[in-house]
SEZA-577176 format. One record per residue (C-alpha): residue number from 1; residue in one letter; x, y negated, z. Coordinates in steps of 0.2 Angstrom, whole numbers, plus 5000, padded with zeros to 4 digits. Layout:
% residues N
(NUM 'A' (X Y Z))
...
//
This chain:
% residues 467
(1 'X' (5335 4701 4922))
(2 'X' (5325 4707 4906))
(3 'X' (5322 4726 4907))
(4 'X' (5313 4736 4892))
(5 'X' (5301 4746 4905))
(6 'X' (5298 4739 4924))
(7 'X' (5293 4750 4934))
(8 'X' (5285 4743 4951))
(9 'X' (5282 4759 4966))
(10 'X' (5296 4772 4968))
(11 'X' (5280 4785 4975))
(12 'X' (5276 4803 4963))
(13 'X' (5269 4792 4950))
(14 'X' (5283 4778 4948))
(15 'X' (5300 4788 4949))
(16 'X' (5293 4803 4937))
(17 'X' (5287 4790 4925))
(18 'X' (5302 4782 4925))
(19 'X' (5313 4799 4924))
(20 'X' (5301 4804 4907))
(21 'X' (5305 4787 4901))
(22 'X' (5322 4788 4903))
(23 'X' (5324 4805 4894))
(24 'X' (5313 4799 4881))
(25 'X' (5325 4783 4877))
(26 'X' (5318 4768 4888))
(27 'X' (5330 4756 4896))
(28 'X' (5321 4757 4915))
(29 'X' (5321 4747 4930))
(30 'X' (5313 4754 4945))
(31 'X' (5307 4744 4961))
(32 'X' (5303 4752 4977))
(33 'X' (5299 4740 4992))
(34 'X' (5304 4753 5007))
(35 'X' (5311 4772 5000))
(36 'X' (5310 4781 4986))
(37 'X' (5294 4795 4987))
(38 'X' (5284 4782 4993))
(39 'X' (5270 4787 5008))
(40 'X' (5268 4806 4999))
(41 'X' (5284 4809 5003))
(42 'X' (5290 4800 5018))
(43 'X' (5275 4801 5028))
(44 'X' (5261 4809 5019))
(45 'X' (5259 4824 5007))
(46 'X' (5279 4834 5013))
(47 'X' (5281 4826 5033))
(48 'X' (5263 4834 5036))
(49 'X' (5265 4849 5026))
(50 'X' (5282 4853 5036))
(51 'X' (5273 4852 5056))
(52 'X' (5259 4860 5048))
(53 'X' (5269 4873 5042))
(54 'X' (5276 4876 5059))
(55 'X' (5262 4873 5070))
(56 'X' (5254 4889 5059))
(57 'X' (5269 4897 5067))
(58 'X' (5267 4893 5083))
(59 'X' (5253 4895 5086))
(60 'X' (5252 4913 5075))
(61 'X' (5264 4919 5087))
(62 'X' (5252 4923 5103))
(63 'X' (5242 4932 5090))
(64 'X' (5254 4945 5083))
(65 'X' (5254 4956 5098))
(66 'X' (5237 4968 5091))
(67 'X' (5255 4970 5077))
(68 'X' (5269 4978 5093))
(69 'X' (5273 4960 5092))
(70 'X' (5275 4949 5107))
(71 'X' (5286 4935 5114))
(72 'X' (5291 4928 5131))
(73 'X' (5295 4910 5133))
(74 'X' (5284 4904 5121))
(75 'X' (5291 4887 5122))
(76 'X' (5290 4870 5108))
(77 'X' (5302 4855 5106))
(78 'X' (5288 4843 5096))
(79 'X' (5305 4830 5097))
(80 'X' (5316 4843 5089))
(81 'X' (5304 4849 5075))
(82 'X' (5302 4832 5069))
(83 'X' (5322 4830 5067))
(84 'X' (5319 4845 5056))
(85 'X' (5304 4838 5047))
(86 'X' (5314 4822 5045))
(87 'X' (5331 4831 5039))
(88 'X' (5318 4839 5025))
(89 'X' (5312 4824 5019))
(90 'X' (5326 4816 5019))
(91 'X' (5335 4829 5006))
(92 'X' (5323 4827 4996))
(93 'X' (5322 4808 4995))
(94 'X' (5342 4809 4989))
(95 'X' (5338 4821 4977))
(96 'X' (5326 4807 4969))
(97 'X' (5338 4794 4971))
(98 'X' (5353 4807 4961))
(99 'X' (5339 4814 4949))
(100 'X' (5335 4794 4945))
(101 'X' (5353 4789 4944))
(102 'X' (5356 4806 4931))
(103 'X' (5343 4798 4920))
(104 'X' (5352 4781 4921))
(105 'X' (5337 4771 4927))
(106 'X' (5341 4755 4938))
(107 'X' (5334 4756 4955))
(108 'X' (5333 4740 4966))
(109 'X' (5324 4741 4985))
(110 'X' (5313 4727 4985))
(111 'X' (5296 4715 4983))
(112 'X' (5289 4713 4969))
(113 'X' (5275 4704 4963))
(114 'X' (5268 4697 4945))
(115 'X' (5273 4679 4942))
(116 'X' (5265 4679 4921))
(117 'X' (5259 4691 4909))
(118 'X' (5278 4698 4906))
(119 'X' (5287 4692 4922))
(120 'X' (5287 4698 4939))
(121 'X' (5300 4692 4954))
(122 'X' (5308 4698 4966))
(123 'X' (5305 4694 4983))
(124 'X' (5322 4691 4993))
(125 'X' (5335 4678 4997))
(126 'X' (5338 4676 4978))
(127 'X' (5321 4677 4970))
(128 'X' (5325 4687 4956))
(129 'X' (5315 4685 4941))
(130 'X' (5315 4701 4928))
(131 'X' (5306 4700 4911))
(132 'X' (5299 4716 4904))
(133 'X' (5293 4722 4889))
(134 'X' (5282 4735 4897))
(135 'X' (5278 4740 4914))
(136 'X' (5268 4754 4926))
(137 'X' (5263 4747 4940))
(138 'X' (5262 4764 4954))
(139 'X' (5260 4756 4970))
(140 'X' (5249 4769 4980))
(141 'X' (5236 4765 4995))
(142 'X' (5237 4762 5014))
(143 'X' (5226 4767 5027))
(144 'X' (5211 4757 5030))
(145 'X' (5204 4752 5048))
(146 'X' (5186 4749 5055))
(147 'X' (5184 4732 5062))
(148 'X' (5188 4733 5079))
(149 'X' (5198 4749 5078))
(150 'X' (5212 4739 5072))
(151 'X' (5228 4750 5072))
(152 'X' (5240 4746 5087))
(153 'X' (5253 4760 5084))
(154 'X' (5252 4767 5103))
(155 'X' (5235 4770 5106))
(156 'X' (5226 4769 5090))
(157 'X' (5234 4780 5076))
(158 'X' (5236 4780 5058))
(159 'X' (5242 4795 5050))
(160 'X' (5263 4788 5050))
(161 'X' (5262 4786 5068))
(162 'X' (5253 4803 5070))
(163 'X' (5265 4812 5060))
(164 'X' (5278 4803 5071))
(165 'X' (5273 4809 5088))
(166 'X' (5287 4818 5100))
(167 'X' (5273 4824 5112))
(168 'X' (5260 4832 5112))
(169 'X' (5244 4821 5114))
(170 'X' (5234 4828 5130))
(171 'X' (5218 4824 5124))
(172 'X' (5218 4818 5101))
(173 'X' (5201 4810 5098))
(174 'X' (5199 4810 5077))
(175 'X' (5189 4797 5068))
(176 'X' (5187 4805 5049))
(177 'X' (5184 4821 5048))
(178 'X' (5190 4821 5031))
(179 'X' (5204 4830 5023))
(180 'X' (5219 4819 5034))
(181 'X' (5211 4819 5048))
(182 'X' (5208 4839 5048))
(183 'X' (5223 4843 5045))
(184 'X' (5231 4831 5059))
(185 'X' (5216 4836 5069))
(186 'X' (5223 4856 5067))
(187 'X' (5240 4852 5070))
(188 'X' (5239 4845 5084))
(189 'X' (5224 4856 5093))
(190 'X' (5237 4872 5085))
(191 'X' (5251 4863 5097))
(192 'X' (5239 4861 5110))
(193 'X' (5230 4845 5111))
(194 'X' (5209 4846 5117))
(195 'X' (5203 4838 5100))
(196 'X' (5187 4830 5093))
(197 'X' (5186 4823 5079))
(198 'X' (5170 4809 5075))
(199 'X' (5164 4811 5057))
(200 'X' (5151 4797 5052))
(201 'X' (5143 4810 5037))
(202 'X' (5133 4826 5042))
(203 'X' (5147 4838 5037))
(204 'X' (5166 4841 5039))
(205 'X' (5175 4835 5024))
(206 'X' (5160 4826 5014))
(207 'X' (5160 4829 4996))
(208 'X' (5165 4848 4996))
(209 'X' (5155 4860 4995))
(210 'X' (5147 4865 5011))
(211 'X' (5151 4884 5007))
(212 'X' (5168 4878 5007))
(213 'X' (5167 4869 5024))
(214 'X' (5161 4884 5034))
(215 'X' (5174 4893 5035))
(216 'X' (5184 4878 5042))
(217 'X' (5169 4875 5053))
(218 'X' (5171 4891 5060))
(219 'X' (5190 4889 5063))
(220 'X' (5191 4872 5072))
(221 'X' (5177 4881 5086))
(222 'X' (5188 4894 5087))
(223 'X' (5204 4884 5090))
(224 'X' (5191 4873 5104))
(225 'X' (5190 4858 5093))
(226 'X' (5173 4848 5096))
(227 'X' (5167 4841 5080))
(228 'X' (5153 4827 5083))
(229 'X' (5144 4824 5065))
(230 'X' (5132 4810 5062))
(231 'X' (5144 4797 5075))
(232 'X' (5149 4782 5072))
(233 'X' (5162 4776 5084))
(234 'X' (5158 4758 5091))
(235 'X' (5170 4752 5103))
(236 'X' (5189 4756 5112))
(237 'X' (5192 4752 5129))
(238 'X' (5206 4757 5141))
(239 'X' (5204 4773 5148))
(240 'X' (5210 4783 5163))
(241 'X' (5220 4795 5149))
(242 'X' (5221 4779 5138))
(243 'X' (5208 4778 5128))
(244 'X' (5189 4779 5129))
(245 'X' (5179 4778 5114))
(246 'X' (5163 4774 5113))
(247 'X' (5152 4783 5101))
(248 'X' (5134 4783 5094))
(249 'X' (5129 4798 5092))
(250 'X' (5112 4805 5086))
(251 'X' (5107 4813 5101))
(252 'X' (5112 4794 5110))
(253 'X' (5128 4786 5115))
(254 'X' (5143 4796 5120))
(255 'X' (5159 4792 5130))
(256 'X' (5175 4801 5122))
(257 'X' (5192 4801 5133))
(258 'X' (5209 4804 5126))
(259 'X' (5227 4800 5126))
(260 'X' (5228 4794 5105))
(261 'X' (5215 4791 5096))
(262 'X' (5219 4794 5076))
(263 'X' (5207 4786 5065))
(264 'X' (5209 4793 5047))
(265 'X' (5195 4787 5038))
(266 'X' (5202 4786 5020))
(267 'X' (5214 4773 5010))
(268 'X' (5215 4760 4999))
(269 'X' (5224 4753 4984))
(270 'X' (5240 4742 4989))
(271 'X' (5234 4729 4974))
(272 'X' (5234 4715 4984))
(273 'X' (5250 4706 4985))
(274 'X' (5256 4710 4968))
(275 'X' (5249 4694 4961))
(276 'X' (5241 4705 4948))
(277 'X' (5229 4688 4942))
(278 'X' (5244 4681 4937))
(279 'X' (5247 4698 4927))
(280 'X' (5230 4696 4919))
(281 'X' (5225 4713 4928))
(282 'X' (5209 4716 4931))
(283 'X' (5202 4725 4946))
(284 'X' (5185 4736 4948))
(285 'X' (5172 4729 4962))
(286 'X' (5183 4740 4976))
(287 'X' (5200 4734 4972))
(288 'X' (5205 4746 4957))
(289 'X' (5214 4741 4945))
(290 'X' (5204 4747 4929))
(291 'X' (5213 4754 4914))
(292 'X' (5207 4763 4900))
(293 'X' (5210 4783 4895))
(294 'X' (5229 4778 4891))
(295 'X' (5230 4770 4908))
(296 'X' (5235 4754 4898))
(297 'X' (5225 4739 4910))
(298 'X' (5218 4723 4902))
(299 'X' (5233 4717 4902))
(300 'X' (5240 4727 4886))
(301 'X' (5260 4726 4892))
(302 'X' (5255 4733 4907))
(303 'X' (5247 4751 4915))
(304 'X' (5245 4757 4929))
(305 'X' (5242 4777 4937))
(306 'X' (5240 4783 4952))
(307 'X' (5231 4778 4969))
(308 'X' (5230 4758 4965))
(309 'X' (5223 4766 4947))
(310 'X' (5207 4776 4956))
(311 'X' (5201 4791 4963))
(312 'X' (5206 4804 4967))
(313 'X' (5220 4800 4978))
(314 'X' (5230 4815 4976))
(315 'X' (5250 4816 4976))
(316 'X' (5250 4826 4958))
(317 'X' (5238 4816 4950))
(318 'X' (5249 4801 4953))
(319 'X' (5263 4813 4944))
(320 'X' (5256 4818 4930))
(321 'X' (5248 4800 4927))
(322 'X' (5266 4795 4927))
(323 'X' (5273 4808 4912))
(324 'X' (5257 4804 4901))
(325 'X' (5259 4784 4903))
(326 'X' (5279 4785 4899))
(327 'X' (5274 4795 4884))
(328 'X' (5262 4783 4880))
(329 'X' (5273 4769 4880))
(330 'X' (5284 4779 4870))
(331 'X' (5272 4782 4857))
(332 'X' (5268 4797 4861))
(333 'X' (5251 4806 4855))
(334 'X' (5241 4812 4875))
(335 'X' (5227 4820 4879))
(336 'X' (5217 4816 4896))
(337 'X' (5220 4832 4908))
(338 'X' (5202 4841 4910))
(339 'X' (5204 4845 4930))
(340 'X' (5212 4839 4941))
(341 'X' (5215 4854 4956))
(342 'X' (5213 4846 4977))
(343 'X' (5219 4854 4989))
(344 'X' (5216 4854 5009))
(345 'X' (5230 4863 5021))
(346 'X' (5215 4867 5036))
(347 'X' (5215 4884 5041))
(348 'X' (5210 4892 5035))
(349 'X' (5211 4882 5016))
(350 'X' (5202 4875 5003))
(351 'X' (5204 4874 4985))
(352 'X' (5195 4869 4971))
(353 'X' (5197 4863 4951))
(354 'X' (5184 4857 4940))
(355 'X' (5166 4859 4941))
(356 'X' (5157 4866 4956))
(357 'X' (5140 4878 4955))
(358 'X' (5132 4863 4959))
(359 'X' (5139 4849 4946))
(360 'X' (5136 4860 4932))
(361 'X' (5118 4865 4935))
(362 'X' (5117 4845 4938))
(363 'X' (5125 4844 4918))
(364 'X' (5110 4858 4914))
(365 'X' (5124 4869 4911))
(366 'X' (5119 4889 4910))
(367 'X' (5131 4894 4923))
(368 'X' (5137 4914 4929))
(369 'X' (5148 4913 4945))
(370 'X' (5159 4927 4949))
(371 'X' (5164 4927 4969))
(372 'X' (5175 4939 4978))
(373 'X' (5177 4937 4996))
(374 'X' (5195 4940 5004))
(375 'X' (5188 4954 5015))
(376 'X' (5188 4966 5003))
(377 'X' (5206 4961 4995))
(378 'X' (5220 4974 5002))
(379 'X' (5235 4958 5003))
(380 'X' (5223 4949 5013))
(381 'X' (5218 4963 5026))
(382 'X' (5235 4968 5026))
(383 'X' (5240 4949 5031))
(384 'X' (5227 4950 5045))
(385 'X' (5219 4935 5032))
(386 'X' (5202 4941 5030))
(387 'X' (5192 4924 5032))
(388 'X' (5186 4915 5017))
(389 'X' (5183 4919 4996))
(390 'X' (5187 4915 4980))
(391 'X' (5173 4908 4969))
(392 'X' (5174 4905 4950))
(393 'X' (5161 4896 4938))
(394 'X' (5158 4900 4919))
(395 'X' (5148 4892 4905))
(396 'X' (5134 4908 4905))
(397 'X' (5140 4908 4884))
(398 'X' (5155 4906 4881))
(399 'X' (5160 4912 4899))
(400 'X' (5175 4899 4899))
(401 'X' (5179 4894 4917))
(402 'X' (5171 4878 4923))
(403 'X' (5178 4878 4939))
(404 'X' (5184 4886 4956))
(405 'X' (5183 4886 4972))
(406 'X' (5195 4895 4985))
(407 'X' (5193 4896 5003))
(408 'X' (5208 4905 5014))
(409 'X' (5225 4910 5014))
(410 'X' (5236 4900 5002))
(411 'X' (5223 4894 4995))
(412 'X' (5235 4878 4989))
(413 'X' (5245 4889 4976))
(414 'X' (5231 4903 4970))
(415 'X' (5223 4886 4962))
(416 'X' (5235 4885 4951))
(417 'X' (5229 4898 4939))
(418 'X' (5213 4893 4940))
(419 'X' (5218 4874 4936))
(420 'X' (5227 4884 4920))
(421 'X' (5213 4891 4917))
(422 'X' (5200 4876 4915))
(423 'X' (5215 4865 4907))
(424 'X' (5219 4880 4895))
(425 'X' (5198 4882 4891))
(426 'X' (5202 4900 4898))
(427 'X' (5188 4913 4899))
(428 'X' (5181 4924 4911))
(429 'X' (5186 4940 4900))
(430 'X' (5202 4931 4898))
(431 'X' (5208 4930 4920))
(432 'X' (5199 4950 4919))
(433 'X' (5213 4956 4908))
(434 'X' (5226 4947 4914))
(435 'X' (5237 4961 4926))
(436 'X' (5237 4955 4944))
(437 'X' (5253 4963 4956))
(438 'X' (5245 4973 4969))
(439 'X' (5245 4972 4980))
(440 'X' (5243 4951 4980))
(441 'X' (5232 4939 4986))
(442 'X' (5232 4932 4966))
(443 'X' (5221 4949 4964))
(444 'X' (5204 4940 4971))
(445 'X' (5204 4927 4956))
(446 'X' (5204 4945 4943))
(447 'X' (5191 4951 4954))
(448 'X' (5182 4934 4957))
(449 'X' (5181 4935 4934))
(450 'X' (5173 4954 4935))
(451 'X' (5160 4951 4947))
(452 'X' (5156 4935 4935))
(453 'X' (5155 4950 4922))
(454 'X' (5144 4958 4934))
(455 'X' (5160 4976 4931))
(456 'X' (5166 4973 4949))
(457 'X' (5179 4989 4955))
(458 'X' (5180 4982 4971))
(459 'X' (5164 4975 4976))
(460 'X' (5148 4983 4974))
(461 'X' (5133 4974 4965))
(462 'X' (5119 4980 4956))
(463 'X' (5123 4980 4938))
(464 'X' (5111 4976 4921))
(465 'X' (5109 4992 4908))
(466 'X' (5124 4991 4897))
(467 'X' (5136 4981 4907))
//
């Protein structure tokens, strides 16, 4: 078989690249070894957010009594919730298949590996060879596991297992306090599990500004979640509840018991079984595919996008890279994006884009900072969601927005406006002069911009003369 463009991987990077390339007139063949949509749609972003949404509703109901809303006989049927989640995933996956077909993309299910610089072999009974003019590699990533704590998918779970449980575990240990561990740990804490998080670093959500993490820590305490920092999981054995985990902490060794253990210590690229060496594609020291600014690998025929091309490992980054790679292949001018927003669906949600205050200062930039608390925002008060803030970082002279940090209600949605402002080079003045509807949460961005300009309305700060 011959194809003008071969795409390996049908996740959020691969299928988006396929559709865009087909729109640009390319003859496209997409190979996916499992299910269209990849990890994100099938066992990641979508199912986790579906369950998190349901857990938030379930946990919120008893808190509605001050509003005059009381519910008796509240009951959770996790099996039925899982069936609903699976229906959501199936509908979206079917939609992707229809979009690919409508755009004329040939889809083949199977595992592909390179056998030369311009050909791949499709594993299977026939072992068909596919010759390509160009190729976009988008194989995604897989969960990493600690030595001695390998996944058995019964007692020691990966994130895929945790999203498919049919019963709420009485006690759950989460190894890894990053975004996956905290999202799923919070989910099960709200459904009734006794959750303990074991994190080897000195803060939860390592790499995230500590100021954003503190409201999340307070909420975890309120949910009864135990947190062990600077703690290392050392060994596992069967225990009374199911598992007994030996943990080394600064205070000494502890033994934790739980029904299940979720291991969420990070993800690694799916590059090992692709035969990349046969195609002349170089890898980095960490196993990612080495690419240039237009996603071209050391083999000029082959491009790489998404998780396998390096962090941050985010579905929306992969999709955007898929668009750019397809356009680069078609000869269109492309420009790299300035910043990739990160979103963490904890409680409260965390989102940030561009430079943090510390990063900007480390670069020697002169900056101004505008910060506005949700406690001073009418819409947040009306929702009973007053925790958190919006923080904007801007250049001191031009007032161009360099970055934004949000922790609070619907941060995942609010960060979109900030990402647009960073990408477009908008200023604090642009945000401040944009009329935001009232009462809404996005007003917090406008108010933070006004605070950065030292003329806030719904927040008192001492002003310099003339402002």
